Backbone as CSV, one residue per row, in Angstrom:
resi,resn,N_x,N_y,N_z,CA_x,CA_y,CA_z,C_x,C_y,C_z
1,MET,9.058,13.437,6.342,8.109,13.719,5.275,7.925,12.498,4.377
2,ASN,9.040,11.812,4.065,8.921,10.617,3.243,8.000,9.596,3.886
3,THR,8.176,9.384,5.191,7.346,8.421,5.880,5.894,8.857,5.823
4,GLY,5.652,10.158,5.920,4.282,10.649,5.834,3.671,10.365,4.482
5,VAL,4.479,10.488,3.430,3.966,10.241,2.089,3.592,8.784,1.905
6,VAL,4.511,7.884,2.231,4.223,6.469,1.997,3.193,5.948,2.965
7,ALA,3.031,6.595,4.117,2.077,6.106,5.104,0.682,6.654,4.867
8,GLU,0.486,7.397,3.769,-0.838,7.945,3.495,-1.868,6.838,3.404
9,GLY,-1.509,5.754,2.706,-2.421,4.624,2.617,-2.652,3.988,3.965
10,ASP,-1.603,3.970,4.811,-1.760,3.404,6.142,-2.694,4.248,6.990
11,ARG,-2.614,5.566,6.854,-3.537,6.418,7.600,-4.970,6.123,7.177
12,SER,-5.161,5.943,5.869,-6.486,5.616,5.364,-6.964,4.289,5.910
13,ALA,-6.086,3.292,5.854,-6.458,1.966,6.335,-6.699,1.974,7.837
14,PHE,-5.840,2.672,8.594,-5.983,2.690,10.041,-7.261,3.424,10.437
15,GLY,-7.592,4.483,9.684,-8.840,5.184,9.942,-10.033,4.284,9.712
16,PHE,-9.965,3.492,8.651,-11.031,2.541,8.343,-11.152,1.510,9.460
17,ILE,-10.003,1.002,9.917,-9.994,0.000,10.991,-10.635,0.570,12.257
18,ALA,-10.225,1.787,12.617,-10.755,2.400,13.829,-12.250,2.614,13.716
19,ARG,-12.689,3.075,12.556,-14.114,3.323,12.357,-14.919,2.056,12.515
20,GLU,-14.400,0.970,11.937,-15.133,-0.284,12.006,-15.145,-0.858,13.420
21,GLN,-14.036,-0.673,14.148,-13.972,-1.268,15.474,-14.800,-0.510,16.489
22,VAL,-14.967,0.789,16.303,-15.790,1.550,17.245,-17.206,1.720,16.727
23,GLY,-17.449,1.309,15.473,-18.765,1.429,14.878,-19.552,0.147,14.980
24,SER,-20.242,-0.163,13.900,-21.168,-1.285,13.930,-20.515,-2.613,13.609
25,SER,-19.303,-2.600,13.094,-18.669,-3.845,12.673,-17.525,-4.249,13.587
26,PRO,-17.603,-5.435,14.194,-16.497,-5.938,15.007,-15.577,-6.817,14.192
27,SER,-15.637,-6.673,12.865,-15.038,-7.678,11.989,-13.548,-7.539,11.768
28,LEU,-12.969,-6.394,12.109,-11.573,-6.193,11.762,-10.683,-6.102,12.987
29,ASN,-9.578,-6.789,12.919,-8.595,-6.722,13.988,-7.247,-6.328,13.405
30,GLN,-7.262,-5.579,12.295,-6.022,-5.205,11.636,-5.185,-4.276,12.499
31,GLY,-5.828,-3.534,13.404,-5.079,-2.604,14.236,-3.993,-3.295,15.028
32,SER,-4.262,-4.510,15.515,-3.274,-5.233,16.293,-2.094,-5.667,15.442
33,ASN,-2.291,-5.760,14.136,-1.224,-6.157,13.221,-0.541,-4.959,12.579
34,PHE,-1.025,-3.765,12.886,-0.546,-2.576,12.204,0.940,-2.328,12.406
35,PRO,1.476,-2.401,13.648,2.918,-2.153,13.824,3.781,-3.116,13.036
36,ALA,3.437,-4.402,13.041,4.245,-5.392,12.316,4.177,-5.152,10.826
37,GLN,3.029,-4.685,10.366,2.842,-4.496,8.941,3.652,-3.326,8.405
38,ILE,3.659,-2.218,9.132,4.290,-1.008,8.602,5.776,-0.925,8.926
39,ARG,6.249,-1.783,9.832,7.644,-1.697,10.271,8.620,-1.760,9.092
40,GLY,8.383,-2.688,8.170,9.294,-2.837,7.036,9.298,-1.625,6.136
41,VAL,8.107,-1.008,5.952,8.017,0.178,5.099,8.791,1.339,5.710
42,VAL,8.567,1.586,6.992,9.237,2.699,7.657,10.743,2.488,7.678
43,THR,11.163,1.252,7.908,12.595,0.949,7.931,13.231,1.258,6.578
44,GLY,12.555,0.859,5.496,13.092,1.116,4.162,13.184,2.591,3.850
45,VAL,12.150,3.343,4.240,12.159,4.786,3.994,13.263,5.456,4.798
46,ALA,13.378,5.079,6.074,14.406,5.679,6.933,15.801,5.386,6.400
47,LYS,16.015,4.178,5.908,17.320,3.800,5.385,17.679,4.662,4.176
48,GLU,16.705,4.846,3.286,16.961,5.628,2.082,17.201,7.089,2.429
49,LEU,16.397,7.610,3.353,16.538,9.011,3.737,17.864,9.268,4.441
50,SER,18.295,8.307,5.265,19.523,8.504,6.034,20.751,8.602,5.144
51,ARG,20.683,8.021,3.954,21.826,8.101,3.039,22.128,9.539,2.664
52,GLY,21.059,10.332,2.494,21.254,11.727,2.133,21.490,12.610,3.344
53,LEU,20.749,12.347,4.425,20.889,13.184,5.615,22.279,13.078,6.216
54,GLY,22.892,11.918,6.054,24.232,11.737,6.614,25.284,12.608,5.953
55,LYS,24.952,13.187,4.807,25.900,14.015,4.066,25.627,15.518,4.218
56,VAL,24.632,15.864,5.024,24.341,17.286,5.234,25.523,17.940,5.953
57,PRO,26.049,19.048,5.413,27.247,19.691,5.994,26.927,20.474,7.269
58,ILE,26.828,19.768,8.395,26.555,20.412,9.679,27.873,20.901,10.295
59,VAL,27.935,22.195,10.566,29.138,22.789,11.180,28.703,23.687,12.336
60,PRO,29.561,23.904,13.329,29.189,24.726,14.495,28.766,26.142,14.102
61,GLU,29.375,26.686,13.048,29.098,28.084,12.672,27.666,28.297,12.178
62,MET,26.935,27.221,11.874,25.604,27.376,11.283,24.629,28.108,12.210
63,LEU,24.928,28.123,13.503,24.051,28.802,14.463,24.503,30.229,14.778
64,ASP,25.626,30.630,14.208,26.173,31.949,14.523,25.534,33.044,13.671
65,ALA,25.310,34.195,14.298,24.844,35.378,13.568,26.084,36.110,13.053
66,SER,26.691,35.547,12.002,27.951,36.080,11.479,28.038,35.717,10.000
67,PRO,28.970,36.344,9.278,29.148,35.967,7.870,29.439,34.471,7.704
68,ALA,30.206,33.903,8.637,30.504,32.464,8.559,29.225,31.646,8.742
69,GLY,28.367,32.122,9.660,27.096,31.441,9.877,26.202,31.531,8.645
70,ASP,26.202,32.703,8.009,25.416,32.882,6.788,25.873,31.907,5.701
71,ARG,27.200,31.790,5.563,27.738,30.887,4.541,27.378,29.428,4.846
72,ALA,27.445,29.074,6.149,27.131,27.696,6.551,25.670,27.366,6.247
73,ARG,24.784,28.298,6.575,23.362,28.061,6.325,23.065,28.010,4.828
74,LEU,23.780,28.824,4.061,23.598,28.812,2.617,24.034,27.462,2.037
75,ASN,25.152,26.946,2.532,25.643,25.652,2.056,24.669,24.522,2.393
76,ILE,24.108,24.592,3.611,23.139,23.567,4.012,21.891,23.650,3.130
77,GLY,21.456,24.891,2.866,20.278,25.077,2.018,20.480,24.507,0.629
78,LYS,21.667,24.737,0.067,21.968,24.206,-1.268,21.982,22.678,-1.249
79,HIS,22.501,22.124,-0.163,22.547,20.660,-0.073,21.132,20.081,0.037
80,LEU,20.301,20.730,0.846,18.940,20.223,1.033,18.113,20.323,-0.249
81,GLU,18.465,21.258,-1.103,17.757,21.370,-2.383,17.940,20.129,-3.246
82,THR,19.023,19.425,-3.016,19.278,18.208,-3.804,18.374,17.063,-3.372
83,PHE,17.603,17.248,-2.304,16.696,16.216,-1.813,15.386,16.183,-2.591
84,LYS,15.211,17.102,-3.527,13.927,17.181,-4.229,13.548,15.851,-4.849
85,GLU,14.481,15.227,-5.544,14.183,13.952,-6.188,13.977,12.837,-5.162
86,GLU,14.708,12.939,-4.057,14.557,11.907,-3.025,13.157,11.933,-2.437
87,PHE,12.641,13.140,-2.201,11.311,13.239,-1.638,10.239,12.938,-2.681
88,ALA,10.620,12.886,-3.926,9.662,12.572,-4.988,9.915,11.184,-5.562
89,SER,10.625,10.346,-4.828,10.977,9.017,-5.327,9.726,8.157,-5.477
90,ILE,9.368,7.869,-6.714,8.133,7.142,-6.963,8.199,5.709,-6.448
91,GLY,9.400,5.144,-6.417,9.530,3.792,-5.907,9.253,3.694,-4.420
92,ILE,9.445,4.794,-3.700,9.146,4.828,-2.274,7.678,5.159,-2.052
93,GLN,7.173,6.118,-2.800,5.808,6.579,-2.598,4.773,5.556,-3.062
94,LEU,5.015,4.936,-4.211,4.041,3.980,-4.749,4.466,2.531,-4.565
95,GLY,5.747,2.316,-4.309,6.244,0.947,-4.240,6.346,0.382,-2.838
96,ALA,5.790,1.078,-1.843,5.826,0.563,-0.468,5.128,-0.793,-0.412
97,ARG,5.740,-1.755,0.262,5.200,-3.108,0.305,5.105,-3.609,1.745
98,TYR,4.204,-4.566,1.955,3.999,-5.162,3.272,4.303,-6.653,3.232
99,ASP,5.428,-6.991,2.635,5.833,-8.400,2.572,6.042,-8.934,3.990
100,GLY,5.508,-10.101,4.242,5.662,-10.700,5.551,4.607,-10.282,6.555
101,SER,3.699,-9.397,6.157,2.631,-8.986,7.065,1.734,-10.179,7.389
102,PRO,1.300,-10.324,8.636,0.430,-11.440,9.002,-0.958,-11.356,8.379
103,ILE,-1.318,-10.203,7.810,-2.640,-10.084,7.194,-2.538,-9.975,5.665
104,ILE,-1.418,-10.463,5.127,-1.228,-10.588,3.690,-1.040,-12.073,3.386
105,VAL,-1.697,-12.554,2.322,-1.596,-13.965,1.958,-0.655,-14.103,0.764
106,SER,0.517,-14.642,1.001,1.512,-14.798,-0.060,1.076,-15.875,-1.056
107,ASP,1.386,-15.627,-2.329,1.116,-16.640,-3.357,2.415,-17.258,-3.869
108,GLY,3.513,-16.930,-3.208,4.799,-17.486,-3.602,5.508,-16.722,-4.694
109,SER,4.889,-15.681,-5.224,5.534,-14.896,-6.277,6.614,-13.995,-5.684
110,THR,7.517,-13.567,-6.528,8.653,-12.748,-6.084,8.334,-11.263,-6.232
111,PRO,8.449,-10.477,-5.158,8.209,-9.032,-5.254,9.216,-8.384,-6.200
112,PRO,8.866,-7.248,-6.774,9.821,-6.544,-7.637,10.994,-6.027,-6.824
113,PRO,12.120,-5.718,-7.480,13.281,-5.182,-6.762,12.932,-3.895,-6.020
114,ASP,13.558,-3.704,-4.872,13.335,-2.504,-4.071,14.187,-1.376,-4.630
115,ASP,13.583,-0.556,-5.478,14.291,0.535,-6.139,13.555,1.834,-5.867
116,PRO,14.154,2.772,-5.113,13.460,4.017,-4.755,13.097,4.887,-5.948
117,SER,13.718,4.693,-7.082,13.452,5.557,-8.238,12.520,4.909,-9.260
118,THR,12.102,3.667,-9.012,11.271,2.957,-9.993,10.096,2.269,-9.317
119,TYR,8.921,2.401,-9.911,7.734,1.695,-9.433,7.311,0.691,-10.490
120,GLN,7.216,-0.562,-10.106,6.801,-1.625,-11.016,5.457,-2.184,-10.567
121,PRO,4.384,-1.908,-11.301,3.067,-2.434,-10.920,3.077,-3.960,-10.899
122,THR,2.528,-4.531,-9.848,2.470,-5.972,-9.730,1.376,-6.346,-8.738
123,ALA,0.739,-7.498,-8.973,-0.275,-7.994,-8.046,0.328,-8.918,-7.006
124,CYS,1.638,-8.973,-6.919,2.292,-9.749,-5.870,1.752,-9.260,-4.525
125,PRO,1.200,-10.122,-3.703,0.551,-9.696,-2.461,1.426,-8.812,-1.587
126,GLY,0.802,-7.767,-1.041,1.512,-6.835,-0.182,1.830,-5.516,-0.846
127,GLY,1.719,-5.457,-2.170,2.016,-4.231,-2.903,0.744,-3.477,-3.290
128,ARG,0.943,-2.268,-3.766,-0.185,-1.450,-4.203,-0.870,-2.095,-5.403
129,ALA,-2.184,-2.060,-5.402,-2.940,-2.632,-6.507,-2.598,-1.900,-7.805
130,PRO,-2.214,-2.611,-8.855,-1.911,-1.962,-10.135,-3.113,-1.175,-10.655
131,HIS,-2.840,-0.023,-11.198,-3.915,0.861,-11.661,-4.173,0.691,-13.145
132,LEU,-5.431,0.919,-13.516,-5.779,0.987,-14.941,-7.024,1.840,-15.090
133,PHE,-7.243,2.327,-16.308,-8.427,3.124,-16.611,-9.453,2.264,-17.334
134,PHE,-10.729,2.515,-17.044,-11.810,1.838,-17.742,-12.097,2.559,-19.064
135,LEU,-12.942,1.952,-19.885,-13.238,2.523,-21.199,-13.887,3.903,-21.106
136,ASP,-14.574,4.173,-19.989,-15.190,5.498,-19.815,-14.215,6.497,-19.206
137,HIS,-12.921,6.102,-19.155,-11.839,6.936,-18.646,-11.861,7.101,-17.117
138,SER,-12.717,6.374,-16.432,-12.709,6.422,-14.972,-11.578,5.542,-14.445
139,SER,-11.124,5.856,-13.242,-10.006,5.132,-12.634,-10.493,3.904,-11.878
140,LEU,-9.711,2.855,-11.920,-10.031,1.663,-11.136,-10.227,2.028,-9.673
141,PHE,-9.351,2.880,-9.154,-9.422,3.236,-7.743,-10.727,3.948,-7.387
142,ASP,-11.325,4.630,-8.362,-12.591,5.314,-8.110,-13.732,4.330,-7.875
143,HIS,-13.538,3.094,-8.292,-14.594,2.088,-8.171,-14.389,1.146,-6.989
144,LEU,-13.269,1.277,-6.293,-13.017,0.410,-5.152,-13.917,0.786,-3.983
145,ALA,-14.252,-0.214,-3.179,-15.087,0.025,-2.003,-14.271,0.694,-0.906
146,THR,-14.957,1.239,0.092,-14.253,1.796,1.247,-13.705,0.676,2.121
147,GLY,-14.240,-0.534,1.944,-13.734,-1.696,2.660,-12.872,-2.535,1.739
148,PHE,-13.230,-3.803,1.590,-12.498,-4.715,0.716,-13.207,-4.835,-0.629
149,THR,-12.405,-4.980,-1.683,-12.941,-5.143,-3.029,-12.338,-6.387,-3.663
150,LEU,-13.202,-7.252,-4.193,-12.729,-8.416,-4.929,-12.783,-8.083,-6.415
151,LEU,-11.621,-7.971,-7.049,-11.573,-7.714,-8.483,-11.797,-9.035,-9.220
152,HIS,-12.807,-9.046,-10.077,-13.092,-10.213,-10.924,-12.570,-9.859,-12.312
153,LEU,-11.387,-10.362,-12.612,-10.651,-9.924,-13.799,-10.825,-10.828,-15.012
154,HIS,-11.211,-12.080,-14.773,-11.306,-13.020,-15.897,-12.028,-14.282,-15.440
155,GLY,-12.647,-14.956,-16.402,-13.245,-16.262,-16.128,-14.597,-16.183,-15.448
156,GLU,-15.188,-17.363,-15.262,-16.478,-17.465,-14.599,-16.257,-18.000,-13.186
157,HIS,-16.510,-17.149,-12.212,-16.317,-17.524,-10.815,-17.533,-17.087,-10.006
158,ASP,-18.018,-17.973,-9.147,-19.165,-17.655,-8.305,-18.685,-16.862,-7.091
159,THR,-18.566,-15.561,-7.260,-18.026,-14.708,-6.193,-19.025,-14.497,-5.057
160,SER,-20.261,-14.966,-5.238,-21.259,-14.797,-4.178,-20.839,-15.518,-2.902
161,VAL,-20.010,-16.553,-3.039,-19.531,-17.293,-1.866,-18.733,-16.373,-0.954
162,MET,-17.832,-15.583,-1.540,-17.045,-14.669,-0.718,-17.893,-13.491,-0.253
163,GLU,-18.810,-13.052,-1.082,-19.690,-11.953,-0.692,-20.514,-12.333,0.534
164,GLU,-21.009,-13.558,0.560,-21.802,-14.027,1.697,-20.934,-14.169,2.944
165,ALA,-19.697,-14.631,2.761,-18.784,-14.764,3.897,-18.470,-13.391,4.486
166,ALA,-18.298,-12.394,3.620,-18.027,-11.033,4.084,-19.245,-10.462,4.810
167,GLU,-20.415,-10.724,4.281,-21.636,-10.221,4.922,-21.812,-10.844,6.302
168,ALA,-21.510,-12.141,6.409,-21.628,-12.819,7.697,-20.679,-12.220,8.727
169,ARG,-19.536,-11.752,8.263,-18.556,-11.134,9.156,-18.764,-9.628,9.278
170,ARG,-19.749,-9.117,8.590,-20.071,-7.684,8.609,-18.881,-6.854,8.132
171,ILE,-18.237,-7.352,7.077,-17.110,-6.654,6.463,-17.622,-5.864,5.255
172,PRO,-17.402,-4.559,5.193,-17.758,-3.792,3.987,-17.040,-4.395,2.785
173,PHE,-17.799,-4.764,1.776,-17.229,-5.582,0.705,-18.019,-5.383,-0.581
174,LYS,-17.292,-5.447,-1.714,-17.960,-5.437,-3.015,-17.126,-6.228,-4.005
175,THR,-17.798,-6.755,-5.004,-17.106,-7.405,-6.117,-17.155,-6.472,-7.308
176,LEU,-16.013,-6.265,-7.931,-15.926,-5.371,-9.085,-15.483,-6.171,-10.299
177,ARG,-16.348,-6.252,-11.282,-16.015,-6.964,-12.512,-15.231,-6.025,-13.430
178,VAL,-14.054,-6.454,-13.832,-13.201,-5.658,-14.713,-13.224,-6.312,-16.090
179,GLU,-13.987,-5.736,-16.993,-14.180,-6.318,-18.318,-13.133,-5.817,-19.307
180,LEU,-11.873,-5.993,-18.944,-10.789,-5.532,-19.796,-9.702,-6.604,-19.864
181,PRO,-9.316,-7.045,-21.053,-8.246,-8.049,-21.170,-6.948,-7.589,-20.522
182,GLU,-6.672,-6.289,-20.607,-5.426,-5.786,-20.027,-5.441,-5.864,-18.502
183,GLY,-6.647,-5.944,-17.920,-6.746,-6.105,-16.474,-6.186,-7.458,-16.045
184,ARG,-6.601,-8.511,-16.757,-6.107,-9.864,-16.452,-4.603,-9.942,-16.708
185,GLU,-4.160,-9.281,-17.759,-2.736,-9.285,-18.088,-1.923,-8.540,-17.035
186,LEU,-2.457,-7.427,-16.559,-1.752,-6.607,-15.583,-1.628,-7.312,-14.237
187,TYR,-2.705,-7.984,-13.823,-2.718,-8.630,-12.509,-2.213,-10.073,-12.560
188,ALA,-2.204,-10.666,-13.751,-1.728,-12.047,-13.919,-2.498,-13.029,-13.042
189,CYS,-3.783,-12.760,-12.855,-4.644,-13.654,-12.079,-6.100,-13.340,-12.424
190,ASP,-6.985,-14.256,-12.100,-8.419,-14.055,-12.372,-9.092,-13.198,-11.309
191,LEU,-8.610,-13.309,-10.068,-9.243,-12.647,-8.932,-8.179,-11.989,-8.059
192,ALA,-8.524,-10.875,-7.468,-7.590,-10.208,-6.553,-8.388,-9.477,-5.483
193,LEU,-8.048,-9.742,-4.237,-8.717,-9.083,-3.122,-7.908,-7.858,-2.716
194,ILE,-8.558,-6.696,-2.774,-7.892,-5.427,-2.501,-8.334,-4.880,-1.145
195,ARG,-7.383,-4.440,-0.358,-7.651,-3.925,0.976,-8.148,-2.475,0.922
196,PRO,-8.600,-1.941,2.066,-9.035,-0.533,2.107,-7.949,0.455,1.731
197,ASP,-6.669,0.074,1.930,-5.569,0.977,1.580,-5.074,0.763,0.159
198,GLN,-5.843,0.020,-0.639,-5.564,-0.213,-2.066,-4.336,-1.092,-2.290
199,HIS,-4.021,-1.930,-1.323,-2.952,-2.916,-1.482,-3.565,-4.299,-1.687
200,VAL,-2.838,-5.142,-2.388,-3.327,-6.482,-2.691,-3.164,-7.380,-1.465
201,ALA,-4.286,-7.936,-1.002,-4.256,-8.840,0.150,-4.111,-10.287,-0.289
202,TRP,-4.693,-10.599,-1.433,-4.673,-11.989,-1.924,-5.006,-11.990,-3.420
203,PRO,-4.257,-12.726,-4.252,-4.604,-12.935,-5.650,-4.797,-14.440,-5.901
204,GLY,-5.540,-14.771,-6.935,-5.697,-16.185,-7.254,-6.452,-16.382,-8.556
205,ASP,-6.371,-17.581,-9.092,-7.094,-17.911,-10.315,-8.414,-18.609,-10.028
206,ARG,-8.660,-18.873,-8.756,-9.939,-19.437,-8.323,-10.161,-19.044,-6.876
207,LEU,-11.398,-19.062,-6.448,-11.693,-18.737,-5.064,-11.107,-19.805,-4.141
208,PRO,-10.679,-19.413,-2.958,-10.162,-20.416,-2.022,-11.290,-21.342,-1.567
209,GLU,-10.918,-22.515,-1.104,-11.921,-23.466,-0.628,-12.679,-22.901,0.564
210,ASN,-12.015,-22.105,1.362,-12.638,-21.535,2.553,-12.519,-20.014,2.500
211,CYS,-13.538,-19.359,1.961,-13.503,-17.895,1.844,-13.544,-17.233,3.213
212,ASP,-14.228,-17.859,4.158,-14.301,-17.293,5.503,-12.919,-17.253,6.139
213,ALA,-12.147,-18.314,5.953,-10.793,-18.357,6.508,-9.908,-17.292,5.875
214,LEU,-10.078,-17.066,4.582,-9.295,-16.023,3.909,-9.626,-14.659,4.493
215,LEU,-10.905,-14.367,4.659,-11.306,-13.078,5.211,-10.844,-12.931,6.660
216,ALA,-10.835,-14.031,7.389,-10.334,-13.983,8.765,-8.863,-13.612,8.767
217,ARG,-8.119,-14.135,7.819,-6.684,-13.870,7.736,-6.419,-12.418,7.370
218,VAL,-7.073,-11.911,6.343,-6.747,-10.571,5.857,-7.326,-9.458,6.741
219,THR,-8.313,-9.782,7.567,-8.839,-8.772,8.504,-8.207,-8.902,9.872
220,GLY,-7.524,-10.037,10.139,-6.913,-10.230,11.438,-7.890,-10.710,12.497
221,TRP,-9.047,-11.197,12.038,-10.055,-11.670,13.014,-10.763,-12.899,12.502
């Protein structure tokens, strides 16, 4: 179940990839990178889950239709109830990261500590895009494209260069201007490229010299 929760974004992203590859756009090859990308997330979830599962009181009597079997099943049930917080661990659900993924562009920043009980918003590439509300109380995520979104958080940047590169590659793409000082403070960069699964693919204070190469990297094609 934990893996299902954290992989929700992956299901969304993989669905997007499949749609684009069988539809009108040949622009994405993320599917070929999907196993390498999610391996670290699944490993982390399995490791955390195994710590609790290893302590489940499994005894032979649990399968017996007897008072001893009833007691064994009751004990197991009580133990499993203690998993409530584990299955609700915000650090696992929101803090899943794709560090080292071939379709993530590292900026050299250090990811936050891996803590299953704590989620620390950060634009460090590979993590979930930090959330904020706009002045009209709408969510940042409500404004993201179904494809890639370039957040323009601060400064004057000619984002049309990347928009044209995305159009040439037939990548669903939009630029979203975030007119909030706290946006720049939260992301600690002027620009951030957000993937379909709402994870940060690339952050920067200026557009790269070769926007086409960046899009080739983050789409896998």
